[in-house]
C-alpha positions as CSV (number, residue, x, y, z in Angstrom):
1,M,115.2,126.0,91.2
2,G,113.0,124.5,94.0
3,R,114.2,121.7,96.3
4,R,112.7,118.2,95.9
5,C,110.4,117.2,98.7
6,E,111.6,114.2,100.6
7,E,109.1,113.9,103.3
8,I,105.3,114.5,103.1
9,V,102.9,114.7,106.1
10,I,99.2,114.4,105.3
11,Y,96.6,115.0,108.1
12,L,93.0,114.0,107.5
13,V,90.4,115.1,110.0
14,D,86.7,114.9,109.6
15,H,84.1,112.2,109.6
16,G,85.0,108.6,108.8
17,Y,83.1,105.3,108.6
18,E,83.5,101.8,107.5
19,E,81.4,100.2,104.7
20,N,81.8,96.6,103.5
21,G,85.1,96.4,105.4
22,T,86.6,99.4,103.7
23,G,87.5,102.6,105.5
24,R,85.9,105.8,104.1
25,F,86.7,109.4,104.8
26,R,84.1,112.1,104.1
27,I,85.8,115.0,102.4
28,N,82.8,117.2,102.3
29,S,79.1,117.0,103.1
30,G,78.2,115.6,99.7
31,P,77.5,111.8,99.5
32,S,79.9,111.4,96.5
33,E,82.8,113.3,98.2
34,V,84.3,110.3,99.9
35,L,87.8,109.1,99.9
36,T,88.1,105.3,100.3
37,A,91.1,103.5,101.8
38,P,92.1,101.9,98.5
39,Q,91.9,105.3,96.8
40,L,94.1,106.9,99.4
41,D,96.6,104.0,99.1
42,A,96.7,104.4,95.3
43,W,97.4,108.1,95.7
44,L,100.1,107.6,98.3
45,D,101.7,104.8,96.1
46,T,101.8,107.3,93.2
47,L,103.5,109.9,95.4
48,Q,106.0,107.3,96.5
49,S,106.8,106.1,93.0
50,V,109.7,108.5,93.1
51,P,112.4,106.9,95.2
52,G,113.2,108.4,98.6
53,K,109.8,109.8,99.4
54,K,108.8,109.2,103.0
55,I,105.1,109.7,103.8
56,T,103.4,110.1,107.2
57,V,99.6,110.0,107.1
58,V,97.5,110.8,110.1
59,I,93.8,109.9,109.9
60,D,91.7,111.5,112.7
61,C,88.2,110.3,112.2
62,C,85.8,107.6,113.4
63,N,86.7,104.1,112.3
64,S,90.1,105.3,111.0
65,G,91.7,102.0,111.9
66,A,89.8,100.5,108.9
67,F,92.3,102.3,106.7
68,L,95.4,100.5,108.1
69,P,95.1,97.2,106.2
70,Y,95.2,99.2,102.9
71,L,98.0,101.6,103.6
72,T,101.0,99.3,103.0
73,P,103.7,101.1,101.1
74,P,105.3,99.9,97.9
75,S,108.3,97.7,98.2
76,G,111.3,99.7,99.5
77,A,109.3,102.8,100.5
78,D,108.8,104.2,104.0
79,R,105.3,105.1,105.2
80,I,104.0,105.8,108.6
81,A,100.2,105.6,109.1
82,I,98.7,106.8,112.4
83,T,95.0,106.4,113.1
84,S,92.9,107.9,116.0
85,C,90.9,104.8,116.7
86,R,90.7,101.1,116.1
87,R,88.8,99.4,113.4
88,I,85.2,98.6,114.7
89,N,84.1,95.1,114.0
């Protein structure tokens, strides 16, 4: 039987931008292949719905700081968010 994963590290590197105050990360070259900050937060919240999961997410793209306001972990969960640049206003 496999061991349960307690710590997850996610590293996103590519092109990012901010639109209407929301961070966006281009997953691929297609216009519809974009991950928004709220989508990433919801996915991370789902991963952390199991108690004891610690997540570190590194976002290495332009305007990555625009993701930070959205990446608050659920109550009682540990999450570290690291961005490569500030939010551009």
